[in-house]
C-alpha positions as CSV (number, residue, x, y, z in Angstrom):
1,M,0.0,0.0,0.0
2,Q,1.3,3.4,-1.0
3,T,1.9,5.9,1.8
4,V,1.5,9.6,0.9
5,K,3.5,11.9,3.2
6,L,2.2,15.5,3.7
7,D,4.3,18.1,5.3
8,M,2.8,20.6,7.7
9,Y,2.0,23.1,5.0
10,Q,0.4,20.5,2.7
11,A,-1.5,19.1,5.7
12,L,-2.8,22.6,6.6
13,A,-3.9,23.2,3.0
14,I,-5.8,19.9,3.0
15,A,-7.4,20.8,6.3
16,V,-8.5,24.3,4.9
17,I,-10.0,22.7,1.8
18,M,-12.0,20.3,4.0
19,L,-13.0,23.2,6.2
20,L,-14.4,25.0,3.1
21,I,-16.2,21.8,2.0
22,G,-17.6,21.5,5.6
23,R,-19.0,25.0,5.4
24,E,-20.7,24.3,2.1
25,L,-22.2,21.1,3.5
26,V,-23.5,22.8,6.7
27,A,-25.0,25.6,4.5
28,R,-26.9,23.0,2.4
29,I,-27.9,20.4,5.0
30,E,-30.5,21.5,7.5
31,F,-29.7,18.6,10.0
32,L,-26.2,19.9,10.4
33,R,-27.3,23.5,11.0
34,R,-30.0,22.4,13.4
35,Y,-27.6,20.6,15.7
36,C,-24.8,23.2,15.3
37,I,-22.3,20.7,13.9
38,P,-19.1,22.7,13.3
39,A,-17.9,23.0,9.7
40,P,-14.4,21.8,10.5
41,V,-15.9,18.7,12.1
42,V,-18.0,18.0,9.0
43,G,-15.3,18.6,6.5
44,G,-12.6,16.8,8.5
45,L,-14.9,13.8,9.1
46,V,-15.5,13.5,5.3
47,F,-11.7,13.3,4.8
48,A,-11.4,10.8,7.7
49,I,-14.0,8.6,6.1
50,V,-12.4,8.7,2.7
51,H,-9.0,8.0,4.3
52,A,-10.4,5.0,6.1
53,V,-11.9,3.6,2.9
54,L,-8.7,4.2,0.9
55,R,-6.7,2.5,3.6
56,G,-9.2,-0.4,4.0
57,T,-9.1,-1.1,0.3
58,G,-5.3,-1.1,0.3
59,I,-5.1,1.8,-2.2
60,M,-3.2,4.4,-0.1
61,E,-2.6,5.8,3.4
62,F,-1.8,9.4,4.4
63,D,0.9,10.4,6.8
64,M,0.2,14.0,7.9
65,D,2.6,16.3,9.7
66,V,0.2,18.0,12.1
67,T,2.8,20.2,13.9
68,L,0.7,23.3,13.2
69,Q,-2.3,21.6,15.0
70,K,-0.5,22.2,18.4
71,V,0.3,25.8,17.5
72,F,-3.4,26.6,16.6
73,M,-4.6,24.7,19.7
74,T,-2.4,26.6,22.1
75,A,-3.3,29.9,20.5
76,F,-7.0,29.1,20.7
77,F,-6.9,28.1,24.4
78,C,-4.8,31.2,25.1
79,S,-7.6,33.3,23.7
80,V,-10.0,31.4,26.0
81,G,-7.8,32.4,28.9
82,Y,-8.1,36.1,27.9
83,M,-11.9,35.7,28.1
84,A,-11.6,34.9,31.9
85,A,-12.4,38.3,33.4
86,F,-13.1,37.3,37.0
87,G,-15.0,40.5,37.5
88,M,-17.8,38.9,35.5
89,L,-18.4,36.5,38.4
90,K,-19.4,39.4,40.5
91,K,-21.6,40.8,37.8
92,G,-23.3,37.5,37.3
93,G,-24.0,37.1,41.0
94,I,-24.7,33.9,43.0
95,G,-26.4,32.3,39.9
96,V,-23.0,32.1,38.1
97,I,-21.4,30.5,41.2
98,L,-24.2,27.9,41.5
99,F,-24.1,27.1,37.8
100,L,-20.3,26.7,37.8
101,G,-20.6,24.4,40.8
102,I,-23.3,22.3,39.1
103,S,-21.2,22.1,35.9
104,A,-18.1,21.1,37.8
105,A,-20.0,18.3,39.6
106,M,-21.2,17.1,36.2
107,C,-17.6,16.9,35.0
108,V,-16.8,14.7,37.9
109,I,-19.9,12.5,37.3
110,Q,-19.1,12.1,33.6
111,D,-15.6,11.1,34.3
112,L,-16.7,8.6,36.9
113,V,-19.2,7.1,34.5
114,G,-16.6,6.9,31.7
115,A,-13.8,5.4,33.9
116,I,-16.1,2.9,35.6
117,G,-17.7,1.9,32.3
118,A,-14.3,1.4,30.6
119,K,-13.0,-0.7,33.5
120,A,-16.2,-2.8,33.3
121,F,-15.4,-3.6,29.7
122,G,-11.9,-4.6,30.6
123,L,-10.4,-1.4,29.1
124,D,-7.9,1.1,30.4
125,P,-10.1,3.2,32.7
126,R,-8.4,6.3,31.4
127,I,-10.0,5.8,28.0
128,G,-13.2,6.4,29.8
129,L,-12.1,10.0,30.3
130,A,-12.3,10.3,26.5
131,M,-16.0,9.5,26.8
132,G,-16.5,11.7,29.9
133,S,-16.1,15.4,30.5
134,I,-13.3,15.8,27.9
135,P,-15.6,15.5,24.9
136,L,-19.0,16.2,26.6
137,V,-18.6,19.3,28.7
138,G,-15.4,20.1,26.8
139,G,-16.6,19.7,23.2
140,H,-14.4,19.1,20.1
141,G,-11.7,21.6,21.0
142,T,-11.1,20.0,24.4
143,A,-11.3,16.5,22.8
144,G,-8.7,17.4,20.2
145,S,-6.3,18.7,22.8
146,W,-6.7,16.3,25.7
147,G,-6.8,13.2,23.4
148,P,-3.1,13.5,22.6
149,F,-2.4,14.2,26.3
150,L,-4.0,10.9,27.2
151,E,-2.1,9.1,24.4
152,N,1.1,10.5,25.8
153,L,0.2,8.7,29.1
154,G,-0.2,5.5,27.1
155,V,-3.9,5.5,26.4
156,A,-4.3,4.2,22.8
157,N,-6.7,5.8,20.4
158,A,-7.8,8.5,22.9
159,T,-8.1,11.3,20.4
160,T,-10.2,9.3,18.0
161,V,-12.5,8.2,20.7
162,A,-12.8,11.7,22.3
163,V,-13.6,13.4,19.0
164,A,-16.2,10.7,18.1
165,A,-17.8,11.1,21.5
166,A,-17.9,14.9,21.1
167,T,-19.8,14.6,17.8
168,Y,-22.3,12.3,19.5
169,G,-22.6,14.8,22.4
170,L,-23.4,17.7,20.1
171,I,-26.4,15.8,18.6
172,S,-27.8,14.2,21.8
173,G,-27.4,17.4,23.8
174,C,-29.5,19.3,21.3
175,M,-32.2,16.6,21.1
176,M,-32.9,16.3,24.9
177,G,-32.7,20.0,25.9
178,G,-36.0,21.1,24.4
179,P,-38.2,18.2,25.8
180,I,-36.8,18.8,29.3
181,A,-37.6,22.5,29.4
182,Y,-41.0,21.9,27.7
183,G,-41.9,19.3,30.3
184,K,-41.0,21.6,33.2
185,I,-42.9,24.5,31.7
186,K,-46.1,22.5,31.2
187,K,-45.9,20.6,34.5
188,F,-45.4,23.6,36.7
189,G,-47.2,26.2,34.6
190,L,-44.0,28.4,34.4
191,K,-44.2,31.8,32.8
192,S,-41.6,34.1,31.5
193,K,-41.0,37.3,33.5
194,G,-40.6,39.1,30.1
195,L,-44.3,38.8,29.2
196,N,-46.3,41.9,28.6
197,A,-49.3,42.8,30.8
198,D,-51.6,41.1,28.2
199,G,-49.6,37.9,28.4
200,A,-48.0,38.4,25.0
201,K,-44.3,37.9,24.4
202,E,-42.0,41.0,24.1
203,A,-41.0,41.9,20.6
204,H,-37.5,40.6,21.2
205,P,-37.8,37.4,23.1
206,T,-34.2,36.8,23.9
207,T,-31.2,38.9,24.5
208,T,-27.8,37.3,24.9
209,V,-25.3,38.8,27.2
210,D,-22.0,39.6,25.7
211,V,-19.0,38.3,27.7
212,S,-17.1,41.4,26.8
213,A,-18.1,45.0,26.4
214,D,-15.6,45.4,23.6
215,T,-17.9,44.6,20.7
216,A,-16.9,47.3,18.2
217,A,-16.1,46.4,14.6
218,L,-12.7,44.8,14.1
219,D,-9.9,47.3,13.7
220,E,-6.6,46.6,11.9
221,D,-4.5,48.0,14.8
222,N,-6.6,46.1,17.3
223,V,-6.1,42.9,15.3
224,L,-2.4,43.4,15.5
225,N,-2.6,44.2,19.3
226,A,-4.7,41.1,19.8
227,A,-2.2,38.9,18.0
228,L,0.6,40.4,20.1
229,Y,-1.3,39.7,23.3
230,I,-1.7,36.1,22.2
231,V,1.9,35.6,21.1
232,V,3.3,37.0,24.3
233,A,1.0,34.9,26.5
234,V,1.8,31.7,24.5
235,G,5.5,32.4,24.9
236,A,5.3,33.2,28.6
237,G,2.9,30.2,29.0
238,T,5.6,27.8,28.0
239,V,7.5,28.8,31.1
240,V,4.5,28.5,33.3
241,S,3.7,25.1,31.8
242,F,7.3,24.0,32.5
243,F,7.0,24.7,36.2
244,I,3.5,23.3,36.4
245,G,4.9,20.1,34.8
246,K,7.3,19.7,37.7
247,V,4.2,19.1,39.9
248,L,1.3,18.1,37.7
249,T,1.0,16.5,34.2
250,M,-1.2,18.8,32.2
251,P,-1.5,19.8,28.5
252,A,1.0,22.4,27.3
253,Y,-1.7,25.0,26.6
254,I,-2.6,25.4,30.3
255,G,0.3,27.8,30.8
256,A,-0.9,30.0,28.0
257,M,-4.4,30.1,29.4
258,I,-3.2,31.0,32.8
259,V,-1.0,33.8,31.5
260,G,-3.8,35.1,29.3
261,A,-6.2,35.2,32.3
262,I,-3.6,37.0,34.4
263,I,-2.8,39.6,31.8
264,R,-6.6,40.3,31.2
265,N,-7.4,40.8,34.8
266,I,-4.3,43.0,35.4
267,Q,-5.2,45.2,32.5
268,E,-8.8,45.5,33.6
269,A,-7.6,46.5,37.1
270,R,-5.4,49.2,35.5
271,G,-8.3,50.4,33.3
272,V,-6.6,49.4,30.1
273,K,-9.1,48.6,27.3
274,M,-8.1,45.4,25.5
275,P,-9.1,44.3,21.9
276,M,-11.4,41.5,23.1
277,G,-13.5,41.4,19.9
278,E,-10.4,40.9,17.8
279,M,-9.0,38.4,20.4
280,N,-12.1,36.4,20.2
281,A,-12.1,36.5,16.4
282,L,-8.5,35.3,16.2
283,G,-9.2,32.6,18.7
284,N,-12.1,31.3,16.6
285,V,-9.9,31.2,13.5
286,C,-7.3,29.2,15.4
287,L,-10.0,26.9,16.7
288,S,-11.4,26.2,13.2
289,L,-7.9,25.4,11.8
290,F,-7.0,23.3,14.8
291,L,-10.3,21.3,14.5
292,A,-9.9,20.8,10.8
293,L,-6.4,19.4,11.2
294,A,-7.4,17.2,14.2
295,M,-10.4,15.8,12.3
296,C,-8.5,15.1,9.1
297,N,-5.9,13.2,11.1
298,L,-8.6,10.9,12.7
299,K,-7.9,7.2,12.2
300,L,-11.5,5.9,12.2
301,W,-10.3,2.2,11.8
302,Q,-9.1,2.5,15.4
303,L,-12.7,2.7,16.6
304,V,-13.7,-0.8,15.5
305,D,-12.7,-2.6,18.7
306,L,-14.2,0.1,20.9
307,A,-17.6,0.4,19.2
308,V,-19.7,-1.5,21.7
309,P,-18.1,0.0,24.9
310,M,-18.5,3.5,23.4
311,I,-22.2,3.0,22.6
312,V,-23.0,1.7,26.0
313,I,-21.0,4.3,27.9
314,L,-22.3,7.2,25.9
315,L,-25.9,6.0,26.3
316,I,-25.4,5.9,30.1
317,E,-23.9,9.4,30.0
318,T,-27.0,10.6,28.1
319,V,-29.4,9.1,30.7
320,V,-27.4,10.6,33.5
321,M,-27.5,14.0,31.8
322,W,-31.3,13.8,31.4
323,F,-31.9,13.1,35.1
324,Y,-29.2,15.6,36.2
325,A,-30.6,18.4,34.1
326,S,-34.2,17.6,34.9
327,F,-33.9,17.4,38.7
328,V,-30.6,18.7,40.0
329,V,-30.1,21.7,37.6
330,F,-33.8,22.7,37.6
331,N,-34.2,22.5,41.3
332,I,-30.9,24.2,42.3
333,M,-31.3,27.0,39.8
334,G,-34.7,28.0,41.3
335,K,-37.5,25.9,39.9
336,D,-38.8,28.8,37.8
337,Y,-39.0,29.6,34.1
338,D,-35.4,30.7,33.9
339,A,-34.4,27.5,35.6
340,A,-36.3,25.4,33.0
341,V,-34.5,27.3,30.2
342,I,-31.1,26.9,32.0
343,S,-31.8,23.1,32.2
344,S,-32.4,23.1,28.5
345,G,-29.1,25.0,27.9
346,F,-27.3,22.7,30.3
347,C,-28.0,19.7,28.1
348,G,-26.4,21.4,25.1
349,F,-23.6,22.8,27.3
350,G,-22.9,19.6,29.2
351,M,-23.1,17.3,26.2
352,G,-21.8,19.5,23.4
353,A,-20.7,23.2,23.6
354,T,-21.9,26.6,24.6
355,P,-23.4,27.4,21.1
356,N,-25.5,24.3,21.5
357,A,-26.7,25.5,24.8
358,M,-27.6,28.9,23.3
359,A,-29.5,27.1,20.4
360,N,-31.5,25.1,22.9
361,M,-32.4,28.1,25.0
362,Q,-33.3,30.2,21.9
363,A,-35.7,27.5,20.7
364,I,-37.5,27.6,24.1
365,T,-37.6,31.4,24.5
366,N,-38.8,31.9,20.9
367,I,-42.0,30.2,21.9
368,Y,-42.4,30.9,25.7
369,G,-40.8,34.3,26.1
370,P,-37.4,35.7,27.3
371,A,-35.2,34.3,30.0
372,P,-32.6,37.0,30.7
373,V,-31.1,35.3,33.7
374,A,-30.5,32.1,31.7
375,F,-28.9,34.1,28.9
376,M,-26.5,35.7,31.3
377,I,-25.5,32.7,33.4
378,V,-25.0,30.0,30.8
379,P,-22.7,31.8,28.3
380,L,-20.7,33.3,31.2
381,V,-19.8,29.9,32.6
382,G,-19.5,28.2,29.3
383,S,-17.3,30.9,27.7
384,L,-15.2,32.0,30.6
385,F,-14.7,29.5,33.4
386,I,-15.6,25.9,32.7
387,D,-12.4,25.1,30.6
388,F,-10.3,26.0,33.6
389,V,-12.3,23.9,36.0
390,N,-12.7,20.9,33.7
391,G,-9.0,20.9,33.0
392,L,-8.2,20.6,36.7
393,I,-10.8,17.8,37.1
394,I,-9.5,15.8,34.1
395,T,-5.9,16.2,35.3
396,G,-6.9,15.0,38.8
397,F,-8.7,12.0,37.4
398,A,-5.9,11.0,35.0
399,G,-3.4,11.2,37.8
400,F,-5.5,9.2,40.2
401,L,-6.4,6.5,37.7
402,T,-2.7,6.2,36.6
403,S,-1.5,5.7,40.2
404,F,-4.4,3.7,41.5
405,F,-4.3,1.1,38.7
406,H,-0.5,1.3,38.4
407,L,-0.8,2.2,34.7
């Protein structure tokens, strides 16, 4: 069988081509739009399937240099660190603290389910983390970054499993969120506080809360400044990661995230306005390129032996999420209309990504009226804080499982 070697520039070009194909498919296929499947995931999955077929038929195999994948990954998570303005915790109030705690507890539960399930099937329990909070609360970006981390610990096929589980989570999280909120609204007769005196919905049923006040149009100088902020934090982050590595085993991007968060909060305390709109845009570009490279490099044939354990474990995760969102999240967040909408968003957030949560909540509020509390709390936690918390939880689980089972 012929092996085609692609250097990092050729690999990136292939990834970009598949990203463009993914965008076209998402634009044309309603199912992909409804469940917010990212274009890099769609295009990359097409390439991965074609690659698996070519390899399976003995025609050819691709050997891709994905050096740039790590570069884009680190830059993206650095931009996430810059979003962590801890003053937003105060702005969001006790609801943000509660929801962050609920989300952290869900990360622990998902990792427990994954690890116990993997062990029950006679697998390395750490592969269960690739079916736990890494792909579910974390989404595709976290799956693509923590998969290689687990593989460096000796967990075979972790990246492929994590990305596949993240794709499942996107779909299942969107499918269960609406029914949960609908059931609570009907059962308890919940009403939106945004209804007019005559019971009609307001003209604009939902208003999302920006995580940054810097929402002006992109500016060339600001784009350069944003890039400089990211480059400096990535560079300084390597030093932080080096010292953290002396104590804990964590992905290399953690240092960049920490430095980004420190710089953001220092600058805010000094009253310095930062180019957060441009920073977010650059981060999204890096995320798309990172995901496209990660998906194109998937080796789907590695999933064959893990198909049954994955199906069983992910179905259990889905059932757990249903009950957790229905009873724990709804009750703790206040048992009111906003709590019902938050429960819907939590399904998308806890099984997929923050955009899925927003899509779930938008679908509910378009019918039953605005939920301003929900639209403040969910994106704040999802966009600013959960990656930090989830990273610490995953690191703790990976270390514990490695030492407990002497792996």
